[in-house]
Backbone as numpy.savetxt, mean C-alpha at the origin, in Angstrom:
# Nx Ny Nz CAx CAy CAz Cx Cy Cz
3.86 11.39 14.10 4.65 11.03 15.26 4.53 9.54 15.53
5.69 8.90 15.69 5.70 7.48 15.96 5.52 7.22 17.45
5.12 6.00 17.79 4.95 5.59 19.18 6.24 5.78 19.96
7.37 5.45 19.33 8.66 5.57 20.02 8.98 7.02 20.35
8.61 7.95 19.46 8.87 9.37 19.70 8.05 9.89 20.87
6.77 9.47 20.91 5.91 9.88 22.01 6.41 9.33 23.33
6.82 8.07 23.34 7.35 7.46 24.57 8.60 8.19 25.04
9.44 8.60 24.10 10.68 9.31 24.44 10.35 10.64 25.12
9.37 11.39 24.58 8.98 12.66 25.18 8.44 12.45 26.59
7.56 11.49 26.75 6.95 11.24 28.06 7.98 10.79 29.08
8.91 9.93 28.66 9.97 9.48 29.57 10.88 10.61 29.99
11.18 11.52 29.05 12.06 12.64 29.38 11.38 13.62 30.33
10.06 13.81 30.18 9.32 14.65 31.14 9.34 13.99 32.52
9.09 12.70 32.56 9.11 11.96 33.83 10.47 12.06 34.51
11.54 11.97 33.73 12.89 11.97 34.30 13.44 13.37 34.54
12.64 14.39 34.21 13.09 15.76 34.43 14.05 16.28 33.39
14.19 15.58 32.28 15.12 16.00 31.24 14.47 16.95 30.23
13.13 17.03 30.27 12.41 17.86 29.33 11.34 18.65 30.08
11.34 19.96 29.86 10.35 20.81 30.54 8.96 20.55 29.98
7.97 20.74 30.81 6.58 20.51 30.39 6.22 21.42 29.22
6.63 22.70 29.28 6.33 23.63 28.20 6.91 23.16 26.87
8.14 22.62 26.91 8.77 22.13 25.69 8.04 20.89 25.17
7.61 20.03 26.10 6.86 18.84 25.70 5.54 19.24 25.04
4.88 20.26 25.60 3.64 20.74 25.00 3.87 21.28 23.60
4.99 21.97 23.42 5.31 22.50 22.10 5.50 21.36 21.09
6.16 20.30 21.52 6.39 19.16 20.64 5.11 18.41 20.32
4.17 18.41 21.28 2.94 17.63 21.13 1.80 18.41 20.49
1.95 19.72 20.36 0.81 20.53 19.92 0.38 20.22 18.49
1.30 19.64 17.69 0.95 19.29 16.31 0.58 17.81 16.20
0.34 17.16 17.34 0.05 15.73 17.30 -1.13 15.37 16.41
-2.28 16.08 16.49 -3.41 15.68 15.63 -3.12 15.90 14.14
-2.71 17.13 13.76 -2.38 17.40 12.36 -1.71 18.76 12.26
-1.07 18.97 11.12 -0.46 20.27 10.83 -1.15 20.85 9.60
-1.56 22.09 9.68 -2.34 22.74 8.63 -1.43 23.53 7.70
-1.36 23.09 6.43 -0.58 23.80 5.42 -1.45 24.71 4.57
-2.74 24.79 4.91 -3.66 25.58 4.11 -4.31 24.72 3.04
-3.51 24.20 2.12 -4.03 23.34 1.06 -4.08 21.87 1.48
-3.47 21.55 2.61 -3.47 20.16 3.11 -3.32 20.16 4.62
-3.96 19.22 5.26 -3.84 19.04 6.71 -3.14 17.71 6.95
-1.89 17.77 7.39 -1.04 16.59 7.51 -1.38 15.84 8.79
-1.73 14.58 8.64 -2.12 13.73 9.77 -0.86 13.16 10.43
-0.25 13.94 11.32 0.98 13.51 11.99 0.73 12.44 13.04
-0.52 12.17 13.33 -0.92 11.22 14.37 -1.13 9.81 13.79
-1.10 9.67 12.46 -1.55 8.44 11.83 -0.66 7.24 12.15
0.64 7.44 12.16 1.54 6.32 12.47 1.27 5.79 13.87
0.98 6.70 14.79 0.68 6.29 16.16 -0.63 5.51 16.23
-1.64 5.93 15.44 -2.94 5.26 15.46 -2.96 3.98 14.64
-2.34 4.04 13.44 -2.50 2.96 12.47 -1.27 2.09 12.28
-0.11 2.57 12.77 1.11 1.80 12.59 1.85 2.10 11.30
1.34 3.07 10.52 2.01 3.47 9.28 1.63 4.92 8.99
2.62 5.74 8.57 2.34 7.17 8.36 1.37 7.42 7.21
0.88 8.66 7.15 0.01 9.06 6.05 0.74 8.90 4.73
0.05 8.36 3.73 0.61 8.18 2.39 0.12 9.33 1.51
1.02 9.89 0.73 0.69 11.01 -0.15 0.12 10.48 -1.46
-1.12 10.80 -1.76 -1.73 10.46 -3.04 -1.45 11.62 -3.99
-0.56 11.40 -4.95 -0.04 12.51 -5.76 -1.01 12.97 -6.85
-1.85 12.09 -7.31 -2.76 12.43 -8.41 -3.64 13.62 -8.01
-3.66 14.64 -8.86 -4.48 15.82 -8.59 -3.78 16.91 -7.81
-2.60 16.62 -7.27 -1.83 17.64 -6.53 -0.77 18.23 -7.43
-0.40 19.49 -7.18 0.70 20.09 -7.92 2.03 19.57 -7.36
3.06 19.69 -8.16 4.39 19.25 -7.72 4.82 20.05 -6.48
4.55 21.34 -6.49 4.93 22.19 -5.35 4.22 21.75 -4.07
2.95 21.41 -4.18 2.20 20.94 -3.02 2.78 19.64 -2.47
3.10 18.73 -3.37 3.66 17.44 -2.95 4.98 17.62 -2.23
5.84 18.48 -2.76 7.14 18.71 -2.13 6.97 19.30 -0.73
6.05 20.24 -0.58 5.82 20.83 0.74 5.28 19.80 1.73
4.41 18.91 1.25 3.87 17.86 2.11 5.00 16.91 2.54
5.85 16.54 1.60 6.99 15.68 1.92 7.87 16.31 2.98
8.18 17.58 2.81 9.06 18.27 3.77 8.42 18.30 5.15
7.12 18.52 5.22 6.44 18.60 6.52 6.35 17.23 7.18
5.99 16.20 6.42 5.88 14.86 7.00 7.24 14.37 7.50
8.31 14.77 6.83 9.64 14.29 7.21 10.06 14.78 8.59
9.38 15.80 9.11 9.69 16.28 10.47 9.19 15.32 11.54
8.18 14.52 11.20 7.58 13.64 12.21 7.73 12.16 11.90
8.01 11.81 10.64 8.08 10.40 10.26 9.34 10.13 9.45
9.93 8.94 9.66 11.16 8.60 8.92 10.88 7.71 7.72
9.61 7.38 7.49 9.21 6.66 6.28 8.10 7.46 5.61
8.32 7.83 4.36 7.31 8.58 3.61 7.08 7.86 2.30
5.81 7.64 2.00 5.43 6.95 0.76 4.50 7.85 -0.03
4.77 7.98 -1.31 3.91 8.76 -2.21 3.45 7.86 -3.34
2.13 7.77 -3.54 1.57 6.90 -4.58 1.12 7.73 -5.79
0.95 7.03 -6.91 0.53 7.65 -8.18 1.46 8.81 -8.55
2.75 8.56 -8.41 3.76 9.58 -8.70 4.41 9.31 -10.05
4.55 10.33 -10.88 5.27 10.18 -12.13 6.73 10.60 -11.93
7.53 10.50 -12.98 8.96 10.79 -12.83 9.20 12.27 -12.51
8.39 13.16 -13.03 8.56 14.58 -12.72 8.41 14.81 -11.21
7.43 14.18 -10.61 7.22 14.31 -9.17 8.41 13.72 -8.41
8.87 12.55 -8.86 10.03 11.92 -8.21 11.25 12.83 -8.26
11.54 13.40 -9.41 12.72 14.27 -9.54 12.60 15.48 -8.63
11.40 16.04 -8.49 11.21 17.19 -7.60 11.42 16.78 -6.14
10.91 15.61 -5.75 11.10 15.13 -4.38 12.58 14.89 -4.11
13.26 14.35 -5.11 14.68 14.02 -4.92 15.53 15.27 -4.69
15.05 16.43 -5.15 15.77 17.67 -4.92 15.83 18.01 -3.42
14.78 17.65 -2.68 14.76 17.96 -1.24 15.07 16.73 -0.40
14.89 15.53 -0.99 15.20 14.28 -0.29 16.01 13.39 -1.25
17.33 13.61 -1.29 18.17 12.91 -2.27 18.13 11.39 -2.17
17.76 10.86 -1.03 17.71 9.42 -0.86 16.43 8.78 -1.34
15.53 9.55 -1.93 14.25 9.01 -2.38 14.46 7.94 -3.46
13.61 6.92 -3.42 13.68 5.82 -4.38 12.37 5.79 -5.17
12.48 5.55 -6.48 11.29 5.52 -7.34 11.04 4.12 -7.87
9.87 3.58 -7.57 9.43 2.32 -8.13 8.54 2.67 -9.33
9.16 2.68 -10.49 8.51 3.29 -11.66 7.25 2.55 -12.08
7.29 1.23 -12.14 6.11 0.48 -12.57 4.96 0.68 -11.60
5.27 0.70 -10.32 4.24 0.89 -9.28 3.83 2.34 -9.13
4.63 3.25 -9.66 4.42 4.70 -9.53 4.42 5.13 -8.05
5.38 4.59 -7.31 5.51 4.89 -5.89 6.88 5.48 -5.61
6.92 6.53 -4.79 8.17 7.10 -4.29 8.29 6.75 -2.81
9.46 6.28 -2.43 9.73 5.96 -1.02 10.88 6.80 -0.52
10.64 7.50 0.59 11.69 8.22 1.29 11.91 7.50 2.61
13.14 7.11 2.87 13.43 6.30 4.05 13.45 4.83 3.67
13.59 3.99 4.65 13.70 2.55 4.41 12.36 1.86 4.60
12.20 0.73 3.89 11.02 -0.09 4.11 10.98 -0.53 5.58
9.79 -0.76 6.09 9.66 -1.28 7.44 10.36 -2.64 7.54
10.92 -2.92 8.72 11.49 -4.25 8.92 10.39 -5.29 8.78
10.77 -6.49 8.33 9.79 -7.55 8.20 9.12 -7.80 9.55
7.80 -7.71 9.56 7.03 -7.90 10.79 6.46 -9.31 10.90
6.61 -10.09 9.84 6.08 -11.44 9.82 6.81 -12.24 8.74
6.81 -13.54 8.88 7.37 -14.40 7.84 6.28 -14.90 6.89
5.03 -14.61 7.21 3.92 -15.04 6.37 3.91 -14.24 5.07
3.66 -14.92 3.97 3.74 -14.28 2.65 2.41 -13.75 2.16
2.50 -12.66 1.41 1.39 -12.16 0.62 1.70 -12.49 -0.83
0.78 -13.15 -1.51 0.95 -13.42 -2.94 0.19 -12.36 -3.73
0.88 -11.73 -4.67 0.23 -10.79 -5.58 0.21 -11.44 -6.95
-0.99 -11.68 -7.45 -1.19 -12.44 -8.67 -1.83 -11.56 -9.73
-1.27 -11.54 -10.92 -1.90 -10.78 -12.01 -2.43 -11.73 -13.06
-3.57 -11.38 -13.65 -4.13 -12.18 -14.73 -3.29 -12.02 -15.99
-2.91 -10.79 -16.30 -2.14 -10.53 -17.52 -0.97 -9.60 -17.27
-0.10 -9.50 -18.25 1.04 -8.58 -18.16 0.55 -7.14 -18.08
-0.56 -6.83 -18.73 -1.10 -5.47 -18.70 -1.57 -5.07 -17.30
-1.79 -6.05 -16.43 -2.23 -5.77 -15.06 -1.07 -5.57 -14.09
0.17 -5.68 -14.58 1.33 -5.61 -13.69 1.48 -4.26 -13.00
1.25 -3.11 -13.66 1.39 -1.84 -12.92 0.55 -1.77 -11.65
-0.71 -2.19 -11.73 -1.57 -2.20 -10.54 -1.08 -3.25 -9.54
-0.63 -4.39 -10.06 -0.09 -5.45 -9.20 1.14 -4.96 -8.45
2.01 -4.24 -9.14 3.22 -3.72 -8.50 2.90 -2.67 -7.44
1.85 -1.88 -7.68 1.44 -0.92 -6.65 1.05 -1.67 -5.37
0.34 -2.78 -5.52 -0.04 -3.59 -4.36 1.18 -4.24 -3.72
2.05 -4.82 -4.54 3.21 -5.55 -4.03 4.19 -4.63 -3.30
4.50 -3.50 -3.91 5.46 -2.57 -3.30 4.88 -1.98 -2.01
3.59 -1.67 -2.02 2.94 -1.17 -0.79 3.09 -2.18 0.33
2.79 -3.43 0.06 2.88 -4.47 1.09 4.31 -4.66 1.57
5.27 -4.57 0.66 6.68 -4.71 1.04 7.13 -3.56 1.91
6.75 -2.34 1.54 7.13 -1.17 2.33 6.60 -1.28 3.75
5.43 -1.89 3.90 4.79 -2.02 5.21 5.32 -3.21 6.02
6.32 -3.92 5.48 7.00 -4.95 6.26 6.52 -6.36 6.04
6.15 -6.70 4.79 5.65 -8.05 4.48 6.48 -8.69 3.38
6.73 -10.00 3.47 7.31 -10.72 2.33 6.26 -10.88 1.24
6.64 -10.64 0.00 5.68 -10.70 -1.11 6.18 -11.66 -2.18
5.29 -12.53 -2.63 5.56 -13.43 -3.77 4.76 -12.92 -4.96
5.45 -12.59 -6.05 4.79 -12.13 -7.26 4.55 -13.30 -8.20
3.32 -13.43 -8.69 2.97 -14.47 -9.65 2.19 -13.78 -10.76
2.85 -13.51 -11.89 2.25 -12.67 -12.91 1.90 -13.44 -14.19
0.84 -12.98 -14.83 0.38 -13.47 -16.13 -0.07 -14.94 -16.07
-1.04 -15.21 -15.19 -1.59 -16.58 -15.10 -3.12 -16.53 -15.22
-3.61 -15.70 -16.13 -5.05 -15.50 -16.27 -5.79 -16.71 -16.82
-7.12 -16.63 -16.82 -7.97 -17.78 -17.14 -7.91 -18.19 -18.61
-7.37 -17.35 -19.48 -7.22 -17.75 -20.88 -6.22 -18.90 -21.02
-5.39 -19.07 -20.01 -4.45 -20.20 -19.93 -4.46 -20.70 -18.50
-5.59 -21.24 -18.07 -5.80 -21.54 -16.65 -4.83 -22.59 -16.13
-4.20 -23.37 -17.01 -3.20 -24.35 -16.58 -2.02 -23.68 -15.88
-1.80 -22.40 -16.18 -0.70 -21.68 -15.53 -0.95 -21.50 -14.04
-2.22 -21.44 -13.65 -2.56 -21.36 -12.23 -2.07 -22.60 -11.51
-2.33 -23.77 -12.06 -1.97 -25.03 -11.41 -0.47 -25.25 -11.41
0.20 -24.71 -12.39 1.66 -24.80 -12.42 2.28 -24.00 -11.26
1.57 -22.99 -10.78 2.06 -22.15 -9.67 1.34 -22.44 -8.35
0.69 -23.60 -8.26 -0.15 -23.86 -7.10 0.63 -23.92 -5.79
1.87 -24.35 -5.82 2.64 -24.41 -4.57 2.82 -23.02 -3.97
3.15 -22.05 -4.80 3.30 -20.67 -4.33 1.95 -20.13 -3.86
0.90 -20.45 -4.59 -0.44 -19.95 -4.25 -0.89 -20.51 -2.90
-0.71 -21.80 -2.69 -1.16 -22.44 -1.45 -0.31 -22.02 -0.24
0.91 -21.56 -0.49 1.80 -21.16 0.60 1.43 -19.78 1.16
0.75 -18.98 0.38 0.46 -17.59 0.78 -0.55 -17.53 1.91
-0.37 -16.52 2.77 -1.31 -16.28 3.87 -2.46 -15.38 3.43
-2.18 -14.47 2.50 -3.17 -13.57 1.91 -2.85 -13.49 0.42
-3.89 -13.39 -0.40 -3.67 -13.33 -1.84 -4.36 -12.10 -2.43
-3.62 -11.34 -3.20 -4.16 -10.20 -3.94 -4.23 -10.61 -5.40
-5.42 -10.61 -5.97 -5.61 -11.07 -7.36 -6.04 -9.89 -8.22
-5.23 -9.58 -9.20 -5.43 -8.38 -10.03 -5.80 -8.80 -11.45
-6.94 -8.32 -11.93 -7.39 -8.75 -13.26 -8.29 -7.70 -13.90
-8.14 -7.55 -15.20 -9.03 -6.72 -15.98 -9.98 -7.60 -16.78
-10.33 -7.16 -17.99 -11.25 -7.91 -18.84 -12.51 -8.30 -18.05
-12.78 -9.61 -17.92 -13.98 -10.06 -17.19 -13.68 -10.34 -15.72
-12.41 -10.27 -15.31 -12.05 -10.38 -13.90 -12.29 -11.74 -13.27
-12.27 -12.79 -14.06 -12.65 -14.11 -13.55 -11.61 -14.75 -12.64
-10.35 -14.32 -12.75 -9.28 -15.00 -12.02 -9.50 -14.98 -10.50
-10.08 -13.92 -9.99 -10.29 -13.82 -8.54 -11.18 -14.95 -8.04
-12.22 -15.29 -8.78 -13.11 -16.39 -8.38 -12.40 -17.74 -8.48
-11.57 -17.89 -9.50 -10.83 -19.14 -9.66 -9.90 -19.36 -8.47
-9.13 -18.33 -8.12 -8.22 -18.43 -6.97 -9.01 -18.61 -5.68
-10.10 -17.86 -5.55 -10.92 -17.96 -4.36 -11.50 -19.34 -4.14
-11.71 -20.07 -5.22 -12.25 -21.42 -5.13 -11.20 -22.47 -4.81
-9.92 -22.06 -4.79 -8.84 -23.02 -4.56 -8.22 -22.93 -3.17
-8.32 -21.78 -2.52 -7.55 -21.56 -1.29 -8.46 -21.36 -0.08
-7.86 -21.56 1.10 -8.59 -21.34 2.36 -8.09 -20.08 3.06
-7.60 -19.13 2.27 -7.06 -17.87 2.79 -7.82 -16.69 2.20
-7.71 -15.51 2.81 -8.41 -14.34 2.25 -7.89 -13.97 0.86
-8.82 -13.63 -0.01 -8.47 -13.18 -1.36 -8.99 -11.76 -1.54
-8.09 -10.87 -1.93 -8.45 -9.47 -2.20 -8.43 -9.28 -3.70
-9.58 -9.03 -4.28 -9.70 -8.89 -5.73 -9.54 -7.43 -6.13
-8.74 -7.20 -7.17 -8.50 -5.85 -7.67 -8.87 -5.79 -9.14
-9.98 -5.17 -9.50 -10.31 -5.01 -10.92 -9.44 -3.91 -11.54
-9.01 -4.13 -12.77 -8.24 -3.08 -13.44 -9.03 -2.55 -14.65
-8.59 -1.42 -15.13 -9.26 -0.78 -16.27 -8.79 -1.34 -17.60
-8.06 -2.45 -17.57 -7.58 -3.10 -18.79 -8.72 -3.84 -19.49
-8.87 -3.63 -20.78 -9.89 -4.36 -21.52 -10.42 -3.58 -22.71
-11.25 -4.22 -23.49 -11.87 -3.59 -24.65 -13.14 -2.85 -24.24
-13.84 -2.32 -25.22 -14.96 -1.41 -25.00 -15.95 -1.80 -23.93
-16.49 -3.02 -23.98 -17.53 -3.43 -23.05 -17.00 -3.73 -21.65
-15.69 -3.60 -21.47 -15.15 -3.70 -20.10 -15.45 -2.42 -19.31
-15.80 -1.35 -20.04 -16.17 -0.07 -19.43 -15.14 0.40 -18.41
-13.85 0.38 -18.83 -12.75 0.88 -18.01 -12.68 0.20 -16.64
-12.99 -1.07 -16.60 -12.86 -1.83 -15.36 -14.16 -2.13 -14.66
-15.26 -1.52 -15.11 -16.54 -1.75 -14.45 -16.99 -3.21 -14.57
-16.74 -3.82 -15.74 -17.13 -5.22 -15.93 -16.39 -6.12 -14.94
-15.09 -5.91 -14.80 -14.31 -6.71 -13.85 -14.76 -6.45 -12.42
-15.04 -5.19 -12.09 -15.50 -4.84 -10.75 -16.79 -5.58 -10.40
-17.77 -5.55 -11.31 -19.05 -6.20 -11.04 -18.89 -7.72 -10.96
-18.03 -8.27 -11.80 -17.77 -9.71 -11.76 -17.19 -10.11 -10.42
-16.22 -9.33 -9.93 -15.57 -9.66 -8.66 -16.52 -9.47 -7.48
-17.35 -8.43 -7.54 -18.31 -8.21 -6.47 -19.34 -9.33 -6.42
-19.60 -9.95 -7.56 -20.58 -11.04 -7.64 -19.94 -12.42 -7.58
-18.70 -12.49 -7.13 -18.01 -13.78 -7.06 -18.79 -14.76 -6.18
-18.91 -16.00 -6.65 -19.59 -17.03 -5.86 -18.62 -17.74 -4.93
-17.33 -17.39 -4.99 -16.33 -18.00 -4.11 -16.30 -17.26 -2.79
-16.63 -17.91 -1.67 -16.58 -17.23 -0.37 -15.15 -16.82 -0.04
-15.02 -15.72 0.69 -13.69 -15.29 1.12 -13.02 -14.34 0.17
-13.76 -13.86 -0.85 -13.21 -12.89 -1.80 -13.81 -11.51 -1.51
-12.97 -10.54 -1.23 -13.42 -9.16 -1.08 -12.83 -8.33 -2.22
-13.47 -7.23 -2.55 -13.09 -6.47 -3.73 -12.83 -5.01 -3.39
-11.73 -4.47 -3.91 -11.45 -3.04 -3.76 -11.82 -2.34 -5.07
-11.59 -1.06 -5.12 -12.00 -0.27 -6.28 -11.10 -0.52 -7.50
-11.53 -0.06 -8.63 -10.82 -0.25 -9.89 -9.42 0.38 -9.82
-8.42 -0.41 -10.16 -7.01 0.02 -10.21 -6.44 0.39 -8.83
-7.11 0.01 -7.76 -6.65 0.40 -6.42 -5.66 -0.62 -5.84
-4.50 -0.70 -6.46 -3.46 -1.59 -5.96 -2.98 -1.19 -4.58
-2.89 0.11 -4.33 -2.45 0.58 -3.02 -3.39 0.09 -1.92
-4.69 0.27 -2.12 -5.66 -0.17 -1.11 -5.60 -1.66 -0.86
-5.37 -2.43 -1.91 -5.28 -3.89 -1.77 -4.02 -4.28 -1.00
-2.90 -3.65 -1.33 -1.66 -3.96 -0.63 -1.70 -3.58 0.83
-2.32 -2.44 1.12 -2.45 -1.97 2.51 -3.34 -2.93 3.31
-4.49 -3.31 2.74 -5.41 -4.20 3.42 -4.80 -5.58 3.62
-4.07 -6.06 2.60 -3.38 -7.35 2.72 -2.38 -7.32 3.86
-1.68 -6.20 4.01 -0.72 -6.06 5.11 -1.41 -6.12 6.47
-2.53 -5.43 6.60 -3.27 -5.45 7.87 -3.68 -6.88 8.24
-4.17 -7.62 7.25 -4.56 -9.01 7.51 -3.34 -9.85 7.87
-2.28 -9.68 7.10 -1.09 -10.52 7.26 -0.39 -10.32 8.59
-0.51 -9.10 9.15 0.17 -8.80 10.41 -0.75 -8.86 11.63
-2.00 -9.22 11.44 -2.91 -9.34 12.56 -2.43 -10.42 13.53
-2.38 -10.07 14.81 -1.94 -11.02 15.82 -0.45 -11.18 15.90
0.29 -10.35 15.11 1.74 -10.45 15.12 2.30 -9.47 16.14
3.15 -9.94 17.02 3.72 -9.09 18.08 5.11 -8.62 17.76
5.62 -9.01 16.60 7.01 -8.71 16.26 7.21 -7.22 16.07
């Protein structure tokens, strides 16, 4: 339930247009709705400013479709992460307007939030192989109402590419840096800017990268102040956190 929906119910009760019993019926699912296999947090948009996001990995297609149908009763924006094309096609059967961001593996039902700020989030990838995780971060931030600048394939193996893009980098209010291998790019960017840097280790790399563990440890041990690190391949978490920072203090 969105803030506007709750205000509408309360105003209608105040004005005598809605009976108290009917208002109670509408509000009784405010905390969550129990589907048995999932408890839908219908209160999240009111608390956090963005509805619950469906994490598709590990769920059956039937479960995801039921969750989508239930959330659509209370929210006009629905986002599903880690979705493959089979999941998208199933969602589209019940929500024909659904859009699939294939590289990011995100399904969006409804429209992106209106821009809430003019401040930019820069999403930077070390390599082309890091783009899927980068896109998950970028699309998440865009859906939540932020302008996003994508700067891809500027890793430390060709560090001159960083300086070629310095104008875009310095313009950003928040920076999400996505890197596999040894994950050094986050420290390089962190040493150049006076803005928050969110480091995202990816599972890209050869044997001793240990599916992203090497990059994760490197980023956690960054000597550049102002760098925080999310979990391996967690583009969604980085994009969400970047949005919270970017919109802090914004009244729009």
